[in-house]
C-alpha positions in Angstrom: -20.8 66.3 -9.0 -20.5 68.8 -11.8 -18.2 71.0 -9.6 -15.9 68.1 -9.0 -15.7 67.3 -12.8 -15.0 71.0 -13.6 -12.2 71.0 -11.0 -10.8 67.8 -12.5 -10.8 69.2 -16.0 -9.2 72.4 -14.7 -6.4 70.5 -13.0 -5.6 68.5 -16.2 -4.8 71.7 -18.0 -1.6 72.3 -16.1 1.4 70.1 -15.3 1.1 70.8 -11.5 -2.6 69.9 -11.7 -1.9 66.6 -13.4 0.7 65.8 -10.7 -2.0 66.5 -8.0 -4.4 64.2 -9.8 -1.8 61.4 -9.8 -1.1 62.0 -6.1 -4.8 61.7 -5.3 -5.1 58.5 -7.3 -2.0 57.0 -5.6 -3.3 58.0 -2.1 -6.7 56.5 -2.9 -5.0 53.2 -4.0 -3.0 53.1 -0.7 -6.1 53.7 1.3 -8.1 51.0 -0.4 -5.1 48.5 0.0 -4.8 49.2 3.7 -8.6 48.9 4.2 -8.5 45.4 2.4 -5.6 44.3 4.6 -7.5 45.3 7.8 -10.7 43.5 6.7 -8.8 40.3 5.7 -6.9 40.3 9.0 -10.0 40.7 11.1 -11.7 37.8 9.2 -8.7 35.5 9.8 -8.6 36.4 13.5 -12.3 35.7 13.8 -11.8 32.2 12.1 -8.9 31.4 14.4 -10.9 32.3 17.6 -13.8 30.2 16.4 -11.5 27.2 15.7 -10.0 27.4 19.2 -13.4 27.6 20.8 -14.6 24.6 18.8 -11.5 22.6 19.8 -12.0 23.6 23.5 -15.6 22.4 23.4 -14.7 19.1 21.8 -11.9 18.5 24.3 -14.5 18.8 27.2 -16.7 16.1 25.8 -16.8 13.5 28.6 -16.4 9.8 27.9 -18.8 8.1 30.3 -18.2 5.0 32.3 -20.7 3.2 30.1 -18.9 4.4 27.0 -15.7 2.9 28.3 -17.4 -0.3 29.0 -18.8 -0.4 25.5 -15.3 -0.1 24.0 -14.6 -3.5 25.6 -17.5 -5.1 23.8 -17.3 -3.3 20.4 -13.8 -2.0 20.2 -10.4 -3.4 19.2 -7.6 -3.9 21.7 -4.9 -6.2 23.1 -5.5 -8.1 26.3 -3.5 -10.0 28.9 -5.4 -12.1 31.5 -3.3 -13.4 34.4 -4.9 -15.8 36.8 -3.0 -16.7 39.9 -3.5 -18.5 43.2 -4.8 -22.1 43.3 -4.4 -22.2 39.5 -1.9 -20.3 37.3 -3.0 -19.5 33.7 -2.2 -16.7 31.3 -4.3 -15.6 28.3 -3.1 -13.0 25.8 -4.3 -11.9 22.4 -6.4 -9.5 20.5 -10.1 -8.6 20.6 -11.9 -7.2 17.6 -15.6 -6.5 18.0 -16.4 -9.9 19.4 -13.7 -12.0 17.7 -10.8 -13.1 19.9 -7.5 -14.6 18.7 -5.2 -15.6 21.5 -3.0 -18.0 23.4 -3.6 -19.9 26.6 -0.5 -20.8 28.6 -0.6 -23.1 31.7 1.5 -25.9 33.2 0.6 -28.2 30.3 1.9 -25.9 27.5 0.5 -23.3 25.1 -2.6 -23.5 23.1 -3.6 -21.1 20.3 -7.3 -20.4 20.3 -10.0 -18.4 18.6 -13.5 -17.3 19.7 -15.9 -16.3 16.9 -19.7 -15.9 17.2 -19.5 -17.4 20.7 -17.8 -20.6 19.5 -14.4 -21.6 20.8 -11.8 -23.3 18.7 -8.2 -24.5 19.2 -5.9 -23.9 16.3 -3.3 -26.4 15.3 -1.4 -26.1 12.0 -4.1 -23.6 10.9 -6.8 -26.2 11.5 -9.7 -25.1 13.8 -11.2 -27.7 16.1 -13.9 -27.1 18.7 -12.3 -26.5 22.1 -14.3 -26.9 25.4 -11.6 -26.5 28.0 -10.5 -23.0 27.5 -11.5 -21.8 31.0 -11.2 -25.1 32.7 -11.2 -24.7 36.6 -12.2 -21.0 36.3 -15.3 -19.0 36.7 -16.3 -18.7 33.0 -18.8 -15.9 33.8 -16.0 -13.5 34.6 -14.8 -13.6 31.0 -18.1 -12.4 29.7 -17.3 -8.7 30.2 -20.7 -7.4 29.1 -22.5 -9.7 31.6 -19.9 -8.7 34.3 -20.6 -5.0 33.8 -24.3 -5.4 33.5 -24.1 -6.9 37.0 -21.6 -4.3 38.4 -23.8 -1.4 37.1 -26.5 -2.5 39.6 -24.0 -2.4 42.5 -22.6 0.5 44.6 -18.8 1.2 44.5 -16.2 3.1 46.3 -14.5 5.7 44.1 -10.7 6.2 44.3 -8.9 8.9 42.3 -5.3 9.7 41.6 -4.0 12.1 38.9 -6.0 11.2 35.8 -6.5 7.6 36.8 -9.5 6.4 38.7 -10.9 3.2 40.0 -14.2 1.8 41.2 -14.0 -0.8 44.0 -16.9 -3.3 44.4 -17.1 -5.4 47.5 -18.5 -8.9 47.7 -20.1 -9.2 44.2 -21.1 -12.9 44.1 -18.2 -13.7 46.4 -15.6 -11.5 44.6 -14.0 -8.2 45.4 -13.7 -6.3 42.0 -11.6 -3.2 41.1 -12.1 -1.5 37.8 -9.2 0.9 36.9 -9.7 3.5 34.1 -8.4 6.8 32.7 -10.2 9.6 30.9 -10.9 7.4 27.9 -10.5 3.7 28.6 -10.9 0.9 31.1 -7.3 -0.3 31.6 -7.5 -3.1 34.3 -10.1 -5.3 36.0 -8.9 -7.1 39.1 -11.2 -9.8 40.5 -10.3 -11.6 43.8 -11.7 -14.2 46.1 -10.1 -16.5 48.7 -8.4 -18.8 46.2 -7.9 -16.9 42.9 -7.0 -13.5 41.5 -8.0 -12.6 38.0 -6.0 -9.6 36.5 -7.4 -8.4 33.2 -5.3 -5.8 31.4 -6.3 -4.0 28.2 -4.2 -1.9 25.8 -5.8 0.1 22.9 
């Protein structure tokens, strides 16, 4: 250490020595700067790689068939129910975690209705009145989607797959053939048929 200090003091005595000292300081500064840039770049690269890996892991999380069913009971979406055959009726509206606001359209006209806490009301001029004929002539059990899937989950099904859309086909479930169509995240359609009626339930999220 003493030898380095003596050398430094000796260099300071001459103009050329002082220039050498300046050059050494300059080169040391450049070296430290380059080193910091390399360290910072490596840190950023590591962060980017980690981020991409995290995103990749998240994208591979599977939404199960049961998860998709649960979105019909607890989610929020628009629906259209078309019933055709011996009876022609159309229902459309919104579902929000158990509360339904919709319209029923048949040969007699259009009725605005609401279902809240299991109670059904017709709405006229913003007045709510109990309404008992919402599903008149239809199998009311089919509109209880949780009960429907609780039953289907005990049955076997044929699996059909095309692109990212798939369907489960159930045969002769209490007298109905039922097809459930879904994509990677949602159930999109439920088609229920017997000899006299076809129920086509469509959901958009």
